[in-house]
N, C-alpha and C positions, 0 to 999 in steps of 0.2 A: 611587163605586167602580164599576169594571167589573162588569157583571151576572154574567158567567161566573165572575169571580174571587170575587164574593160568594157565588154558589151553591156553589162549591168549598169555601169556608171553612165554610159552613153544614153541608154534607154531612159534613165531617171532624168538626165538633162534635157533630152529631146521632148519628153512629155512632162514638162515642169508643172503644168496645171494639175495633172492627175497626181503627180508626186506630192504636191502641196496638200491636195485634198486627202490623200492617204495618210500623210504625216499628221494632218489635223485629226483624223479618226483615231490614229494610234495615241496621240496626245490626250484626246478626250477619254478614251477607254482606260489608258494608264492612270490618268488623273482620277477618274471615278473609282478605280480599283484601289488606288492609294488612299483616297479619302475614306472609303469604306473601312479599310484596315486601320487607318489612324483613328477614326471615330470610335471604332470598337475598342481600341486600346485606351482611348481617352475615357470612354464610358465605363470601362472596367476599372480604371483608376478612381473615378468618381464614386462608384459603388463600394470599392474597397475602403476609401476614406470615410464614407458615410456609415458603413455597416461592418467593416472588418474584412479580413482575408477570405473568410468563407461565406460572406454575404449573410451573416447571422444564420437563421434557420431556413432561409429561402434560396439557398445556393443554386439548386438546379433550375428554379423558376427564372432567376435573373440571368443565368447563363443562357437559357433558352431565349429570353428577351433580346439579348445581345447577339447571340450567334445565329439564330434562325433567320432574322431579317438580313443579316450580313451575307449568309449563304445564298438566300434568294436573290438579293441584289447582285451578288457576285456572279451567279449563274446567268442572270439576265444580261449583265454587261458582257460576259463571255460569249453568250449566244449571239448577241447583236454584233459584237466585234468580229466574230468569225464569219457571219453572213456578209457583212459589209466589206471587210478586207478581202475575203475570198472572191467576192464579186469583182473587186477592182483588178485583182490579178487574173481572173478569168477573162475579163475584157482585154486586158493588156496582152495576154498570150494569144487571144483570138486575133488581135490586130497584127501580130508578128509571126503568124504561121508561115507566111512566105519567106520571112527571114530565117526561121528555123529550118524550113525546107532547103534553102540555099546552103546553110551550114551543114546539114546532113549530106548534101550532095558532095561537099568538099571534105567529108570524113568526120564530122562532129557526131558524137555518140549521144544517146538519150540521156546519159548521166550528165554530160556537159550542158545539155539544154536545161536540165533540172538545176544544175549549179548556177546557171545564169539567172534564173528566176529567184533562186534562194539567196543569191548575193544581193539582189535588189531588196529582198525582204530584210536582210541583215543591215544593209545601209539605212533603210527606213527606220529600223529599230534603234540604230545608233543615234539617229537624230531625234526621233519621236519619243522614245522611252524616257531619257533624262529630262526632256522638256515636260513630259507628262507627269513625272514624279514631282517636279517643281510646281507644276500647276495643281497637282493633287494636294501638296502641302499648302498652297494658297487656298484651295477649296476648304481644307481642314480648318485653317484659321478663320475663314469667313463663316463656316458652319458653327464653329465654337463661339464666335462672337455673336452670331444670331441667337444661338441657344442660351448663352449667358445673359443676353439682354432680356430674354423672357424669363430665365431662371431667377434673375434679380427680383423681378416683380413677384414671381412664385414664392421665393424665399420670404419676402416681406409679408406676403399674405399668410404663408404657413406659420411664420413666427407668431402671428396673432392666435393661431390655433395650437401650435406646439412650441415648447421652449427650445431654443437653440437648434433650430432646424436650418440647415444650410446645404444647398446643392450648387455645385459649379463645375464646369468642364475646364480642364487644362489641356493645352495642345501637347500631346505626348507623341514625339517623333521617335518611334522605336525603329532601330536599324533593321530588325527582323521583319517588321511590317513593310518597310520600304523595299527591302530585298525581295520579299515575297511578291509584292505588287509588280516589281520589275521583271521577275522570273515568269510570273503568270502572263504578263503582256508579251514578253519575248516569245514564249512558246505558242501563244495564241496567234501571233503574226506568222510564225514559221508554219504552224499547222494550216492556217488559212491559205498560205501561198503554195503549200506542197501539193494539194490535189490538182489545181490547174496545171502546175508544172509537170506532174506525172502524166496527165492526159495529153499534154503537148508532146512529151517525150515519146509516147507510144505511137504517135502518128508517123506514117512512112513519109519519106521525102516527097513522093509524088502527091500524096494526099495534102501535105502542107503547101506544096507549090500551087495546087488547085484551089487553095483557100477553103478546104472543107472545114467546117466550123468545129473548133474545140469548145467554143462557147455554148454549143448546143442549139444554135438557131437551126430550125428545121425547114426544109424546103416544103412548100405547100404541096400536099398530096392531091392526086386527081381523084377526089371523091366528091360525090354529089352534095352540094350545099343544101342545108335544110331550108325549107320555105319559112319566111318570117313576115311580119307586118312591114318590115323595112325593105322588102324585096323591090328592086328597081332603083333604089337610091345608091348610086355608084360610090359616093363618098363613104357611106356607112358600110357598104360591102367591102371596100378596100380597107377601111379601118378594122373591121372584124378579121379580115384575112391577115393584115399586118400584125395584129395582136397575137393571132394564133401562130403565125410564122416565127415571131420573135418572142414566144412565150418564155423561153429560158433566159433571154436577155433581160426581160422584165421580172423574172421570178424573184430575184433578190430584193428588188424594189418593193414588190408586192409583199414579200415576206416581212421585211422590216416595218412596212406600213401596217401590216396585220398585227405584228407584235405591239407596235405603238398604240394602235386602236384598243387592243385588249388591255394594255396597261392603263390607259387613260379611263376606260370604262370601269375597270376594277377599282382604280384609285378614287374616281369620282363617287363610285358606289360606297366605298369604305368611308369617305368623308361624310356622305349622306347618312350612313349608319351611325357614325360617331355623333353627328348632330342630333339624331333621333334618340340615341342613348342618353346624351346630355340633357335633352328636353325631358326625358322620362325620369332621370335621376335627380333633376333639379326640383326641389320642393316648390309647389305653388302656394306661397305663403303671403299673408298680409302683414306678418311681422317682419321687422327689419333687422333686429339684433338677436343673437343667440348667446346665452350664457350657459356654459356646459361644464359638467364634472364627469370624469371617467376614471374608474379604478383599473389598475393593472390586474392581471390574472395569471394563474398557472393552469396549464391544460395537460391532461394525460388521459389514457384509456384505463378504465377501472379493470383490474385483472380478473375480478370475479364475474362481472356482468358483461364486459366488453363494450360498455357504453362510454361515450365522451364524458369526462368529468372535469369540471371547471371550478377552481377555487379563486374567489376574488380577494385581492390583497387588502384593499381598503374600501369595502362597500359603503354606500350611503344609506342611512335609515330614514324613515319617514319624518321623525322629529327634526333632524338636521335639515332635511329638504324643506320642511314647512317654515322653519326659522329663516332660512335664506329667502324663501318666497315672500314672507312678510316684509323683509328689508328691501327687496327689489320692488315690490308693489308700492312701498312707501314712496319711492321715487316716481314711478309711473305704473298705472294699471291699464294703459291704453293697449288694446288687443293683447292682453296678457294671457299666456298659456304656459303650463309647466307639466311635465311628466317624466317619469323614470321607467326603465324597463330592465327585465332580466329574462333572457331566452336561452340560458345555458344550464339552469339548475334542475328543472323538473321535467319528467316525462309522464304523459297521461296514458293510462290504460283504459281504453274506451271499448265497450262491447259493440259488436257489429250492429245490433238493433238500434243503437242510438244515432246511427248515421242516416242522414236524409238520402233520398234517391239521387239528388243532384251531387251530393258528396261522393256517393259510390261511383257515379259516372266520372267525376273529376279524378278520383284516385285511380280508377281504371285507365283514364287517359294518361296519367302520370306514371303508369305501370307499377302501381303499388298493389301487391297481392294481399287481399283482405283475409283476415283470420277471424275466429270467433271473438277474440280480444285483440285489439290493435294498439300499437304504441305510437304516439304522436308527440311532436315537440310542443312545448308550452311556453307562452310568453306571459310573464307577470308584469302588469302595468300598475304603476303608482302615480296617481294624478293629484293635483292641488285640491285643497279642501273644498273650495267652491264648486269646482268641476265635479268632484266626487259626489257632493250632495245633489247636484243637478242630475247626474247619472242615476243615482238611487231613486230620485223622483220619477224619472222617465221609465225606469224598470219596475217601479212599484215595490222597491226593496227597502228594508229598514237600514238606517245608518249603521255602518260596521259590517254590512254584508258583502260577500264576494259577488261580483257581477260578471256574467259570461257574455262576451261579445259574440253574438251568434252570426258571424259573417266570415267568409273565406274567399280569398282572392287567389286565382291561379292563371297561368299563362296558357291560353287555348289557341294554338296555331298563330301566335303572334298578337293575339288580342287579349286584353285584360278582362277576365270574366269573374264576376263576384256572385257568390251563391250563399244560400243558407245551409250550413254544414250539419247542424244537429237537429234532432227532433225536439219538439217543444217540452218545456217543463222538466229540465234536468235538475234534480235536487242536489246531486253531489257528483264529484268526479274523483276517481282513485288516481292519485299521482304517486310517483316514485322518484327517489333521488338516484343518482348515478350508481350508488352501491346497492340499490335494491330496497332501501328503507321506504316503507309505505307511508304516504301522507294523504289523509282524506280531506278533500276541499269541498266544504258546503257551498252550494250555489244559492244565493238569496234572490237573484233576478237575472233576466236576460234582456239583451238589447238587439233588435234587428238592425239591418244595415241603415234603414231610413231614420232610425232613432239615435244612431251613433253620430256625435259631432264630426264634421268633416275633417278636422285637424287630427283625429285619431284613426282615420281611414287611410293612413299612409301605406305605401307598398310594403308588403311583408309576405313571408312564406311560412309563418307559424300557423299551425293547424288549430291549436287551442289558445285563445286569448282571454285572460282573466284580469279584471280590475280589482285590485286588493287594497283595502284601506290603509294598512300599516305594513308595507313591504320594505324589505331591505334589498336594494338592487345594486347593480354594478355602476350604472350611470344615471345622471339626471340632467335635464335641459330646461331652461327657462327662455321663453320667447316673448318679445314685446316690441312696441313701436314708439319709442320715446320721441319727444319733440327735439331735444338736443342729444343727438346720437353720441357724439364724442364725449360729452360730459357724463352721460349715462354709462358708457363703456368703462370710463375711468372709475366711476362709482362702483360698478359691478365687480371690477377687479379687486377693489378694496374689500368688498363684502366677502368674496371668495377667499381672500387672503386671511380673513379672520378665522375661517373654519379649516382651510386647507392651505397653510403657508408653503410657499415655494421660494427657493433661492433664485436670484436673478440669473445666475449662470447654470442653473440646473438643466440637465438634458431631459429629453422627453421621457416621462414615466420614471425618472430617477428616484422620485419620492414614493413611488408605488401608486401614483395617481397623476392625472393631468387636469388642469383647469384651463378653460379657453373662453374668451369673450371676442366675438367677431360678428361682422355684418353678414346677412344672408347673401348679399350680392358678391361678397368676397369668396364665398364657397363656389358660386357660379364662375367667377373669374379663374379660380384654380383649375376647374375643368376646362374652361376655354383655352387657357395657356397650354395645358398638357396636350390638348387636341391640336392646337395651332403648331406647337413644336414638331409633333409627329408629321403633320401635313406639310410643313415647310420642307423638312428633310426628304420626305417621300416624293413630293412634287419636284424638288430640285433634281433628284436622281432620275426621275422619269423624264423630265424635260431634257436633261443631258443625253439620255438614251435616245430621246426623240430627235435631238440635234444630230447625233451620229447617224440615225436613220435618214434624216433629211439630206445629209451630205451624200449618202449612198444613192438616194432617189435622184437628186440633182445630177450627180456624176453619171449614173446609168442612163437617165433620160437624155441628157445633153449629148453624151457620147453617141447614143443611138441615133439621135437626129443628125449629128455631124456625119456619121457613117452612112446615112441614107441620103446624102446630098445628091448622089447620082440618080437614085430612084426618083427623087422629087423632080430633078431636071428632066428625066424621061417622061414623067407624067405631064409636066408642063409642055413638053415638045409635042405631045399628042393632043393638046387642047385643053388640059385642065387649068382653070384660072387660079389665081392666088386665093380668091375667096373660097373656091371649092377645096383647095389644098388646106386652107385654114379650117374649114368645116370637117375635113377628114381627121385632122390632128385633134380637133375638139372632141370628136367621137372617140378617138384613141385614148385621150386623157380620161374621158368619162368611163370607158370600159376598164382601164387599168385601176382607177380609183374604185369603181364598182366591184372589181374582183377582190381588192383588199378588204372592202367593207363586207363583201359576201362571206368571207372567212372570219374576219376579225369581230364583226358585230355579234353573230350567234355564239362564238366561243366566249367572248367577253361577257355576254349576257348569261350564258350557262354558268360560268364561274361566279358571276355576281349573284345569281339565284342560289347557288350552293352556299355562298357566304351568308346571304340573307336567311336562308333556311336554317343554317347552323345558329345564327344569332337569335332568331325568333324562338328557337327552342329554349333559350335561356331567359329572354326578356320579351315582354309583350309590347313591342314597338312597331309591329306591322312590317309589311314589305313595301319598299318604295324603289322606284327607278329614276335616276337623275337624268331625265330626258334632255334638259337644257344643255348639260355638259356633253351628252352623246351627240346632239345636233351640232354643237360647236366642233367636235372632233370630225364629224362628217364634212362640215364646211372647210375645215383646215386641210383635210386629205385631198379634196377636189381642188382646192386653191393651189396647193403645193404642186400637184402633178400638172394641172393646167398651166400654171405660171412657168414651170420649168420648161415644158414643151414649147410654149410660145416665145419665151425669151431665147431659147436655143434656135428655134426656127427662124427668128428674125435675122439671125446672123447670115442666113442663106437667102435673104430677101433680094439682095442685089447681085446674086451670083450670075455669071454668064452661062446660059444653058448649054451651049455647044462645048465650051471649055470644061465644064463640069462633067459632061458625058464622056469626053475624051480622057479624063483623068483615070 
């Protein structure tokens, strides 16, 4: 047998505990890579089945949703694997320097030293990668099962809102994905082993025999120690010296802990942001049931004006909406509210002098460059007859008049700010259609923010809002709180079928419109399920990456303690008690954990603040920091390092001091 091959096998057998931990890391990293590849393949198949080969008109967006998270997760797995596996081989080569020196003395070349280490890596890959691929397939099945359990509820909820809506994941085991994950893992291990192998090969035989560290452990330099509050405490002084002297031995452990801290801070922050978005997007309504009609539309850019032009396939007029309103109110008028809107048809041409000072500041903040005449989006609101009459009375307008809602909401640095946009007593507004056709809109009255019913102050970004008595709009919604919800929902569906019949097997918008009857809390559940699915997958991968990191920390720290057995024996021989030795190790664990937090916490917080800043530019949800999750991460980091050091040091508790020093 080849001598380098034989040496590699013997090393793996002799250090079986390290071999097992390294194989475990390879299995986990390969499993995660395999799961990412398989889930992307499965997700792609689900989207193709749902929307067609090109994902309808949103191809690039859905590709980005699939590919970008996969790339990010893949890079994180790759980085963590390289750091951990490279550290294992660095420690292994450091322990065998004298062996390499002996081999060089009898004629071994640097190439043969490298071959020995690389053979170890190949043997580990032969065992770990196939097991990792199998584990990855298992993770894929578990992930798909979890996703489908949530998607079943999501489908049932969405079918109340959309006809024939169905999403489900199938386990797609593409041989290309399996081969890709195996190749990535194989070259990751080889790359991780190559650098320590090359460093060991460069050492001379004399340097190897003298045990000069390839691991990078440095001898303490004769430089003056800085004064500190802890001066005079010998245990603390020794702990600081040991951490400095062994900084490269603990570097990989600190690195993976830092990465884990950053990941958990960012993920906890994302979950917190998702919760705040959900809270902002969920309507705060006293009504419990929504009956809804929505027309399909065709959208294009008008070639003459360059404006967005939208044509509704089956708009709903005021007469039809009022008839449906009467039938629904005949069942229940408890907390009844109805309105329809159209925010795609008209554009308002508003002179600058009609803008209030607050509106000019708001537009300046939104980076809108004001002209003498400015173009704004228009929302046309059509409300029920009773509500319309109430609005006319509040505005002091005659029945049949158009009413301007003189209020505007915008996002000011993450805070929702509501202002008065227009100067008082606007008698008319000049509107235009997308093709430039002018439409003069007479204004019969205005309502300030405090005069507008709360139900009409929903979040919106439309600059001009008009309540029109007889509008034809794209969609209409009826809200109510019936005593018998299930019976009312069945009744409402029959009412809608009288005016907008749909086939039982019709797909969404197949008839040119969609009708829905659903509970308000069903809408909240849809958002909850979507957020939960995302969080489950993200937390699963981050936890697995954390486990890889923990294996590295445990391996590094326990090996370091074992290698320092002689050092501890010498300290005990000159009078250090076991309590003082334990105190020194406590301080070392505190310093190592503190170093990881020193790097990980600020980096994680900076990334989280960048994410928060980007989100609050789009939505007024404010900035929040998940301090509870961050404190939990702090506690886990200290506990892992402290526990590892103390469990490892207890193995040396009953050592014979003289025999250990002689070793």
